[in-house]
Backbone bond lengths (Angstrom), bond angles and torsions (degrees), N, CA, C in turn:
res aa  C-N    CA-C-N  psi(-1)  N-CA   C-N-CA  omega(-1)  CA-C   N-CA-C  phi
1 M - - - 1.455 - - 1.533 108.77 -
2 K 1.322 117.96 125.76 1.455 120.74 -177.83 1.519 111.71 -67.06
3 R 1.328 115.43 147.23 1.460 120.14 177.25 1.527 111.19 -57.83
4 S 1.334 116.24 -41.49 1.458 119.73 -178.13 1.520 111.39 -62.24
5 V 1.336 116.55 -36.35 1.465 120.16 178.47 1.525 110.20 -68.28
6 V 1.341 116.32 -43.16 1.464 120.21 178.37 1.527 110.57 -59.12
7 L 1.335 116.67 -47.56 1.461 120.47 -179.64 1.518 111.30 -65.24
8 G 1.330 116.73 -38.90 1.452 119.83 178.12 1.513 112.45 -61.83
9 R 1.324 115.71 -44.09 1.467 119.64 179.31 1.535 111.12 -67.30
10 L 1.331 115.63 -35.79 1.467 119.37 177.95 1.526 110.13 -62.73
11 A 1.336 117.18 -47.93 1.462 121.03 179.89 1.527 111.47 -62.60
12 T 1.339 116.33 -42.34 1.461 120.40 -179.19 1.524 110.93 -64.15
13 S 1.334 116.71 -42.75 1.457 120.42 -178.98 1.522 111.46 -65.48
14 V 1.331 117.15 -43.55 1.464 120.34 178.85 1.530 110.38 -62.78
15 A 1.336 116.53 -42.74 1.467 120.44 -179.32 1.524 112.00 -65.69
16 A 1.338 116.54 -32.12 1.463 120.50 -177.14 1.520 113.08 -80.03
17 G 1.315 118.04 -14.95 1.463 121.27 -176.90 1.517 112.49 -75.25
18 D 1.307 115.52 166.06 1.457 122.75 176.51 1.521 109.04 -66.69
19 A 1.334 116.74 121.40 1.463 120.71 -177.09 1.522 112.58 -61.69
20 D 1.332 116.96 -20.13 1.464 120.10 179.52 1.524 112.37 -80.73
21 E 1.329 117.27 -13.57 1.459 120.32 178.48 1.526 110.04 -77.14
22 P 1.319 118.09 146.42 1.473 119.92 175.11 1.523 111.03 -58.73
23 L 1.318 115.76 148.82 1.460 120.62 179.57 1.525 110.87 -57.69
24 A 1.325 118.07 -41.05 1.468 120.56 -179.40 1.519 111.68 -58.95
25 T 1.327 117.03 -36.03 1.465 121.05 179.14 1.512 110.69 -64.62
26 R 1.335 116.67 -44.64 1.462 119.94 -179.34 1.530 111.74 -69.91
27 L 1.322 116.62 -36.05 1.458 119.36 177.14 1.529 111.30 -67.29
28 C 1.307 116.70 -38.36 1.465 120.99 178.22 1.530 110.08 -63.95
29 R 1.317 116.06 -45.57 1.465 120.00 178.56 1.526 110.50 -62.34
30 A 1.330 116.60 -37.61 1.464 120.04 178.86 1.524 110.90 -62.00
31 C 1.332 117.27 -41.25 1.466 120.56 178.11 1.526 110.99 -59.65
32 V 1.321 115.63 -44.21 1.468 120.78 179.64 1.524 110.34 -62.18
33 E 1.326 116.85 -45.40 1.461 121.24 -177.64 1.526 111.65 -67.35
34 I 1.323 116.99 -46.91 1.462 120.72 -175.50 1.523 111.51 -65.00
35 L 1.326 117.01 -38.87 1.465 120.86 -176.10 1.523 113.43 -97.87
36 G 1.334 117.03 3.80 1.460 120.30 173.63 1.512 114.73 66.88
37 A 1.329 116.78 33.07 1.468 120.64 179.22 1.529 110.10 -84.84
38 D 1.328 115.76 168.13 1.463 120.83 175.31 1.523 111.70 -87.07
39 G 1.314 116.98 -21.19 1.462 120.87 179.12 1.508 109.22 -175.98
40 G 1.342 115.54 169.12 1.448 118.12 -178.79 1.513 112.48 -167.83
41 S 1.319 115.17 173.60 1.456 121.48 -179.98 1.518 109.46 -148.90
42 I 1.328 115.26 158.82 1.463 122.16 173.10 1.515 107.57 -123.02
43 T 1.315 115.32 127.03 1.454 121.87 178.03 1.520 108.59 -119.88
44 L 1.320 116.89 129.87 1.455 122.00 176.65 1.518 109.04 -104.34
45 A 1.311 115.92 141.47 1.460 119.54 -178.47 1.517 109.25 -150.36
46 P 1.335 118.00 80.60 1.454 119.58 176.54 1.524 111.60 -59.16
47 T 1.320 116.61 -34.28 1.459 122.48 166.80 1.518 106.08 -138.10
48 E 1.322 116.78 149.30 1.467 119.92 -169.11 1.523 114.24 -57.13
49 P 1.330 121.35 -40.57 1.461 119.25 -180.00 1.530 113.27 -65.47
50 E 1.348 116.70 -18.24 1.456 120.31 -177.79 1.521 112.13 -96.35
51 R 1.316 117.75 17.62 1.460 122.28 -179.07 1.527 110.29 -53.18
52 L 1.341 115.56 126.40 1.463 120.11 -175.62 1.518 110.09 -140.77
53 T 1.329 116.93 124.93 1.455 121.46 175.17 1.524 108.27 -79.87
54 V 1.331 115.84 116.01 1.468 119.95 -176.32 1.517 112.22 -97.21
55 S 1.331 117.61 -13.87 1.462 119.84 177.88 1.518 110.17 -159.97
56 A 1.333 116.13 141.60 1.461 123.02 172.52 1.524 107.11 -143.14
57 T 1.315 117.18 131.37 1.461 119.90 -173.52 1.519 113.48 -78.09
58 D 1.326 118.33 -17.39 1.455 120.21 -176.00 1.527 109.36 -158.37
59 R 1.314 115.31 172.60 1.469 121.18 -176.43 1.531 111.86 -63.07
60 N 1.329 117.15 -39.30 1.462 119.41 -179.13 1.525 111.52 -61.52
61 S 1.329 116.17 -44.29 1.470 119.86 179.36 1.523 110.92 -62.46
62 A 1.323 115.74 -43.44 1.463 119.74 -179.83 1.526 110.82 -61.98
63 R 1.337 117.21 -41.51 1.459 120.49 -178.91 1.528 111.45 -68.88
64 M 1.339 117.21 -35.29 1.463 119.62 176.08 1.525 111.28 -62.10
65 E 1.329 116.36 -42.03 1.465 119.37 179.22 1.529 110.83 -67.80
66 D 1.322 117.05 -39.04 1.467 119.93 176.84 1.530 110.83 -60.30
67 L 1.327 115.71 -42.22 1.463 119.92 179.87 1.533 111.24 -61.45
68 Q 1.338 115.98 -43.55 1.464 118.70 -179.97 1.526 111.77 -63.25
69 D 1.343 115.99 -37.73 1.461 119.27 177.82 1.527 111.28 -64.12
70 V 1.327 115.58 -42.41 1.467 120.22 -176.92 1.528 111.30 -73.07
71 L 1.336 116.65 -43.75 1.461 121.09 -174.64 1.524 112.81 -81.39
72 G 1.332 116.36 -25.58 1.454 119.34 -175.23 1.517 113.11 72.46
73 E 1.330 117.34 19.77 1.457 121.67 177.64 1.521 108.77 -144.26
74 G 1.329 115.24 160.93 1.447 120.39 178.70 1.515 110.88 140.52
75 P 1.320 117.23 167.00 1.469 120.11 -176.74 1.521 113.56 -63.26
76 G 1.342 117.74 -35.23 1.456 119.88 178.84 1.513 112.30 -66.07
77 Q 1.318 116.35 -39.65 1.464 120.85 178.35 1.528 110.20 -63.04
78 E 1.314 116.52 -43.75 1.468 120.07 -178.29 1.528 111.15 -70.37
79 A 1.347 116.71 -39.61 1.465 120.11 179.73 1.519 110.73 -61.60
80 Y 1.336 116.86 -40.58 1.464 119.75 178.64 1.530 110.93 -68.20
81 R 1.305 116.00 -44.11 1.469 120.37 -175.50 1.532 111.87 -67.80
82 D 1.357 116.98 -41.98 1.460 120.39 -173.07 1.529 112.98 -98.09
83 G 1.330 117.74 -13.61 1.455 120.49 176.36 1.508 115.78 75.35
84 H 1.323 117.36 23.36 1.463 119.61 176.19 1.525 109.81 -138.64
85 A 1.341 115.78 160.04 1.460 120.69 -178.69 1.519 110.64 -65.55
86 V 1.334 115.18 141.88 1.466 121.80 179.68 1.525 108.38 -126.85
87 V 1.315 116.16 131.88 1.463 121.86 177.72 1.522 108.33 -114.75
88 A 1.329 116.10 126.31 1.461 121.46 179.60 1.526 109.32 -116.69
89 Y 1.332 116.39 123.61 1.462 121.64 177.38 1.529 108.01 -99.92
90 V 1.312 116.20 108.16 1.462 121.55 -179.85 1.528 107.28 -94.42
91 D 1.333 115.90 97.26 1.468 119.71 -172.73 1.527 113.34 -128.78
92 G 1.332 116.96 4.90 1.452 119.43 178.50 1.506 114.76 84.01
93 S 1.339 117.66 3.52 1.463 119.96 -177.93 1.524 112.76 -75.45
94 G 1.336 116.03 -21.57 1.454 119.92 -178.52 1.517 113.65 76.67
95 D 1.357 116.26 9.89 1.460 119.61 -176.65 1.530 112.59 -100.06
96 G 1.329 117.06 5.29 1.449 120.00 -175.51 1.524 113.09 -75.86
97 R 1.348 115.46 168.64 1.472 120.47 -179.47 1.520 111.39 -79.34
98 F 1.327 117.38 -13.11 1.465 121.22 -174.55 1.526 109.55 -126.50
99 P 1.334 117.60 74.16 1.475 120.58 -170.16 1.515 114.43 -59.24
100 L 1.334 118.34 -44.32 1.470 119.60 -179.71 1.520 110.96 -68.38
101 F 1.320 116.42 -44.65 1.462 120.79 177.64 1.522 110.23 -58.74
102 D 1.333 117.47 -47.29 1.460 121.10 -178.74 1.522 111.60 -59.15
103 E 1.321 115.73 -45.50 1.469 120.06 -177.19 1.527 111.57 -62.38
104 L 1.336 116.59 -44.96 1.452 119.95 -176.18 1.525 112.17 -75.47
105 V 1.331 117.65 -35.10 1.467 120.02 176.91 1.518 110.25 -67.03
106 R 1.327 116.91 -38.26 1.467 119.76 178.58 1.528 110.72 -60.91
107 D 1.325 117.56 -33.74 1.463 120.40 176.84 1.535 111.64 -67.51
108 I 1.339 116.34 -26.70 1.466 120.73 -178.37 1.520 111.72 -84.50
109 T 1.334 117.17 -46.78 1.458 120.66 -170.50 1.520 114.68 -116.12
110 G 1.332 117.59 -15.43 1.448 119.06 -166.12 1.521 108.34 80.07
111 P 1.342 118.68 -167.32 1.464 121.12 179.72 1.534 111.15 -56.54
112 V 1.311 115.81 134.73 1.461 119.76 -175.28 1.535 108.56 -158.19
113 T 1.320 116.13 153.01 1.457 121.03 172.99 1.521 108.26 -110.45
114 V 1.330 115.90 133.89 1.464 122.08 -177.98 1.528 108.87 -119.53
115 W 1.324 115.68 127.86 1.461 121.86 176.56 1.527 108.36 -112.24
116 S 1.314 117.66 127.54 1.465 122.31 174.64 1.522 108.16 -119.32
117 I 1.337 115.85 121.36 1.458 121.27 -174.17 1.520 108.98 -121.07
118 P 1.333 118.45 120.80 1.466 119.99 -179.42 1.528 111.16 -69.47
119 M 1.312 116.69 146.21 1.459 122.26 173.41 1.523 107.29 -98.94
120 H 1.331 116.85 110.52 1.469 119.25 177.82 1.529 109.97 -137.36
121 P 1.325 117.10 66.17 1.472 120.18 -176.54 1.514 113.66 -63.81
122 G 1.318 118.23 -27.58 1.455 120.90 -179.56 1.504 113.23 -108.45
123 G 1.333 117.01 14.11 1.450 120.35 178.84 1.515 113.98 98.70
124 H 1.340 118.06 -14.92 1.461 120.47 175.85 1.528 108.28 -119.48
125 T 1.312 116.62 143.97 1.465 121.50 -173.55 1.521 110.51 -77.59
126 I 1.331 116.04 125.97 1.466 121.30 178.87 1.516 112.10 -106.71
127 G 1.321 117.50 -10.07 1.456 120.30 -178.47 1.519 110.16 169.53
128 V 1.336 115.95 -168.92 1.459 121.56 -173.87 1.527 110.00 -140.48
129 V 1.323 115.62 137.96 1.467 122.19 167.28 1.526 106.99 -99.17
130 T 1.325 117.19 124.72 1.465 121.27 178.75 1.526 108.89 -117.52
131 L 1.315 116.36 129.32 1.464 122.97 -179.65 1.519 109.35 -124.81
132 Y 1.327 116.13 151.69 1.459 118.47 174.75 1.522 110.07 -136.04
133 R 1.310 114.92 153.56 1.462 121.24 175.34 1.520 108.67 -144.51
134 L 1.325 115.46 135.45 1.466 120.20 -177.68 1.523 111.76 -75.25
135 L 1.331 116.74 -38.43 1.457 120.85 -178.47 1.522 110.01 -135.62
136 G 1.315 115.97 132.67 1.447 120.30 172.61 1.522 114.70 83.38
137 P 1.340 115.59 172.69 1.462 121.16 -178.27 1.525 111.94 -84.52
138 L 1.316 116.06 176.96 1.454 121.19 173.24 1.529 109.54 -73.07
139 A 1.324 115.61 166.49 1.460 120.53 -179.10 1.525 111.85 -69.93
140 G 1.325 117.33 -25.83 1.460 121.18 177.24 1.513 109.91 -120.79
141 D 1.337 115.73 177.57 1.456 118.71 177.73 1.524 110.09 -89.82
142 L 1.334 116.21 -177.17 1.461 120.10 -176.91 1.527 112.21 -65.16
143 E 1.322 117.45 -29.81 1.458 119.72 176.71 1.522 111.01 -66.56
144 D 1.338 116.38 -41.26 1.463 120.02 175.37 1.527 110.34 -60.62
145 A 1.333 115.72 -45.79 1.464 120.55 -178.63 1.520 110.89 -62.92
146 Q 1.346 117.11 -40.24 1.459 120.11 179.45 1.519 111.56 -66.83
147 F 1.317 116.93 -42.15 1.464 120.17 178.07 1.524 110.41 -61.04
148 L 1.329 116.98 -45.48 1.457 120.62 179.79 1.525 111.00 -63.67
149 A 1.332 117.24 -43.67 1.466 120.21 179.81 1.525 110.87 -61.29
150 D 1.328 117.31 -41.45 1.462 119.66 179.17 1.525 111.49 -67.74
151 A 1.337 116.86 -37.64 1.466 120.01 177.13 1.526 110.56 -64.10
152 V 1.325 116.97 -41.42 1.468 121.04 177.36 1.526 109.95 -64.84
153 G 1.326 116.19 -41.15 1.461 119.47 176.51 1.512 111.79 -59.93
154 A 1.331 116.89 -41.46 1.464 120.52 177.34 1.512 110.86 -63.55
155 A 1.330 116.93 -38.90 1.466 120.65 179.27 1.522 111.95 -65.39
156 L 1.334 116.96 -29.09 1.460 120.72 -177.74 1.523 113.42 -88.18
157 L 1.331 116.91 -10.00 1.459 119.53 -178.29 1.517 111.02 -62.57
158 D 1.324 115.10 141.33 1.460 121.46 177.02 1.517 108.74 -80.60
159 D 1.323 116.50 118.90 1.468 122.07 -179.19 1.521 112.05 -57.80
160 A 1.336 116.68 -26.88 1.471 120.69 -176.48 1.517 111.90 -96.33
161 A 1.346 117.34 16.58 1.459 120.38 -177.11 1.516 110.37 -67.22
162 G 1.321 114.38 173.99 1.467 120.09 -174.43 1.506 113.63 -72.19
163 E 1.322 114.51 -170.62 1.448 121.64 -172.67 1.517 113.24 -61.97
164 E 1.333 117.56 -24.30 1.446 118.82 -175.57 1.514 112.72 -86.26
165 A 1.351 118.11 -2.62 1.459 120.30 177.73 1.527 109.18 -62.64
166 P 1.352 118.21 141.22 1.451 120.76 -174.70 1.520 113.70 -58.95
167 F 1.328 117.05 -30.55 1.455 119.10 -176.56 1.517 111.11 -114.48
168 A 1.332 117.69 30.74 1.460 120.84 -177.35 1.515 112.54 -66.25
169 G 1.372 117.81 -15.31 1.443 120.27 -177.91 1.515 115.20 -84.99
170 W 1.337 118.65 2.17 1.463 120.94 178.53 1.520 109.17 -57.16
171 S 1.323 116.80 126.59 1.463 118.74 -172.18 1.512 114.34 -114.59
172 D 1.312 118.39 -40.90 1.457 119.17 -172.28 1.527 110.28 -89.78
173 R 1.337 116.45 86.73 1.466 120.58 -176.13 1.520 112.42 -67.57
174 A 1.317 117.13 -30.79 1.470 119.21 -179.20 1.526 110.44 -62.72
175 R 1.346 116.02 -42.82 1.465 118.98 179.27 1.526 110.56 -67.28
176 V 1.318 115.87 -39.43 1.465 119.36 178.32 1.524 110.29 -62.28
177 H 1.317 117.12 -43.47 1.461 120.07 179.31 1.527 111.02 -63.08
178 Q 1.339 116.95 -40.22 1.462 119.97 178.59 1.524 110.75 -63.89
179 A 1.343 116.63 -45.20 1.461 120.23 179.12 1.522 111.30 -63.37
180 T 1.336 115.99 -39.25 1.471 119.55 177.50 1.516 110.16 -59.34
181 G 1.322 116.85 -43.96 1.464 120.38 178.59 1.517 112.39 -62.19
182 M 1.322 116.67 -37.39 1.464 119.81 179.06 1.523 111.46 -66.76
183 V 1.344 116.80 -39.87 1.469 119.95 178.13 1.528 110.49 -68.55
184 V 1.326 116.91 -35.40 1.467 120.51 174.88 1.521 109.93 -55.58
185 V 1.329 116.68 -45.92 1.464 121.31 -179.34 1.528 110.97 -68.31
186 Q 1.332 116.64 -41.40 1.461 120.47 -177.11 1.516 112.93 -65.15
187 L 1.336 116.74 -40.80 1.461 120.66 -173.57 1.522 113.89 -107.10
188 V 1.339 116.58 -9.73 1.469 122.23 -176.02 1.525 109.41 56.43
189 V 1.332 114.71 57.36 1.458 121.60 178.65 1.522 108.86 -125.62
190 A 1.324 116.23 169.13 1.459 121.19 177.69 1.529 109.84 -70.61
191 P 1.330 117.68 154.12 1.471 120.26 -179.92 1.526 113.86 -55.98
192 E 1.345 117.38 -39.65 1.463 119.02 -179.82 1.531 111.43 -65.25
193 D 1.353 116.80 -32.61 1.461 119.52 176.93 1.522 110.72 -70.68
194 A 1.328 116.36 -41.37 1.464 120.33 178.56 1.525 110.70 -60.84
195 L 1.324 116.68 -43.07 1.460 120.50 179.29 1.526 110.78 -64.82
196 A 1.320 116.56 -38.57 1.467 120.00 178.41 1.523 111.06 -62.22
197 L 1.340 117.17 -39.90 1.456 120.34 179.18 1.526 111.34 -68.82
198 L 1.327 117.08 -35.53 1.465 120.20 174.79 1.534 110.36 -62.93
199 R 1.331 116.93 -40.50 1.466 120.44 177.30 1.529 110.77 -61.71
200 A 1.343 115.79 -44.92 1.461 119.86 -179.74 1.518 110.25 -61.18
201 H 1.327 116.31 -39.28 1.457 119.86 179.99 1.524 110.28 -68.10
202 A 1.321 117.22 -39.94 1.461 120.30 177.80 1.516 110.80 -60.34
203 F 1.322 116.29 -42.81 1.471 119.62 176.45 1.519 110.71 -58.51
204 S 1.339 117.15 -45.99 1.462 120.89 -173.69 1.520 111.65 -63.56
205 E 1.329 116.80 -26.32 1.454 120.69 -179.18 1.527 112.56 -97.76
206 A 1.327 117.04 3.00 1.465 120.90 -172.62 1.520 108.63 50.46
207 S 1.330 114.77 43.87 1.448 122.08 -174.31 1.524 109.77 -118.14
208 T 1.341 116.03 -171.55 1.456 120.81 174.63 1.514 109.01 -106.72
209 L 1.303 115.71 159.84 1.453 120.10 178.34 1.522 110.39 -61.23
210 D 1.323 117.06 -38.31 1.462 120.05 -179.34 1.523 111.25 -64.13
211 E 1.321 117.93 -39.36 1.464 120.64 178.92 1.520 111.65 -66.08
212 V 1.324 116.93 -39.87 1.458 120.01 176.84 1.528 109.92 -67.66
213 A 1.337 116.97 -41.21 1.460 120.36 177.74 1.523 111.16 -60.33
214 R 1.337 116.15 -38.86 1.469 119.87 178.23 1.528 110.30 -62.29
215 A 1.351 116.62 -42.07 1.468 119.91 178.95 1.516 111.37 -62.24
216 V 1.337 116.78 -36.70 1.470 120.33 178.60 1.524 110.79 -69.63
217 T 1.328 116.58 -48.52 1.471 119.46 -176.81 1.524 112.03 -67.56
218 E 1.329 116.99 -27.26 1.466 120.28 176.48 1.523 111.57 -89.01
219 R 1.319 116.93 4.97 1.465 125.09 175.11 1.532 112.64 62.58
220 R 1.323 115.35 29.16 1.461 120.14 170.94 1.523 111.37 -88.95
221 L 1.312 116.84 -13.52 1.460 123.40 -179.52 1.516 108.63 -137.51
222 T 1.329 116.01 129.82 1.457 120.60 177.61 1.517 109.98 -134.23
223 F 1.318 116.44 146.64 1.461 122.36 175.44 1.528 110.68 -103.96
224 A 1.335 116.99 11.66 1.461 120.97 -169.19 1.511 113.09 -61.99
225 D 1.335 117.70 -37.37 1.467 120.37 -179.40 1.508 107.93 -144.76
226 T 1.322 115.86 85.07 1.465 120.47 -173.28 1.519 113.29 -106.54
227 T 1.340 117.35 17.26 1.454 119.84 -175.75 1.524 111.66 -56.42
228 S 1.342 117.21 -42.05 1.459 120.41 -178.87 1.507 112.62 -98.06
229 G 1.344 116.42 -3.49 1.447 120.25 -177.74 1.512 113.05 84.04
230 S 1.360 118.56 2.27 1.453 120.84 -173.04 1.512 112.69 -63.02
231 D 1.307 118.42 -38.71 1.448 120.49 -174.67 1.522 113.17 -80.21
232 V 1.318 118.47 -16.77 1.456 119.05 178.48 1.514 112.29 -93.35
233 D 1.337 118.02 -8.55 1.455 120.00 179.32 1.518 112.44 -59.60
234 E 1.327 116.42 -38.02 1.455 120.79 -170.86 1.516 112.73 -58.36
235 A 1.336 117.19 -37.88 1.465 120.18 -175.07 1.513 113.30 -95.14
236 L 1.341 116.70 1.42 1.458 119.60 -178.24 1.512 111.26 -89.92
237 P 1.344 117.56 150.86 1.459 120.36 175.65 1.516 110.39 -72.20
238 D 1.326 115.46 171.21 1.449 121.02 177.00 1.510 110.42 -53.25
239 D 1.367 116.38 123.52 1.459 120.92 -174.14 1.523 109.13 -85.05
240 S 1.315 116.53 68.43 1.465 120.62 -174.75 1.505 112.17 -120.90
241 T 1.353 116.29 27.44 1.460 119.47 -174.20 1.514 112.23 -103.81
242 G 1.323 117.03 17.48 1.459 119.08 176.73 1.511 113.20 82.48
243 M 1.331 117.27 18.61 1.456 119.60 -177.81 1.510 112.09 -96.01
244 D 1.314 118.72 -3.66 1.465 120.29 -176.51 1.513 110.19 -99.53
245 G 1.332 114.05 54.79 1.449 120.19 -177.90 1.499 111.55 -80.49
246 S 1.349 116.93 -140.37 1.450 121.31 -174.77 1.498 110.39 -66.63
């Protein structure tokens, strides 16, 4: 799946959501839709004891996160701790790495596959996207899922965060504000959503927010019709990093 298509679908999904819903809720739903999961959740954990589930698309996802908090084990816990994607097959075989989690999740959903993907847009893990599906694989491969999780993580980053934030060097706020306003008009979204999408785009290009804002204000980049990803291709680097899988 091309990066431009992933970003296009992310922008379209966020724009189509209820503006009164929290951004994390719409981003979580976008992950589920783009990757064809049955449900999912986003957990933020700036430090491990402060692990907090900020969105769950359905009751099953919420209960899975509750179980991990109570048990202290599960794919989301491991993905956050080790910084890599974890896949858990809950099939009743008893051979999994998370025996208590597997047993209790099987009582909730029956056989299910759970994917937990860390969000580390700046190189350090800020949280985890967890998805589940009762039958079959995700719509994309693990590289697609990792790219999407990192883009969502970039969208959730606080622009005013400390020195260690990946994009703390953004300097030209006037240009960023102008670009944010242009995306607001293009997608008919709230300013905070527009800024989040600019952050996600900056991550995808290994660029800065100011550079992406410049591309928007100079009309080299538009979010006006990103359903197929066609309009975001122009500002993206050569898509040769193995992300255009299934």
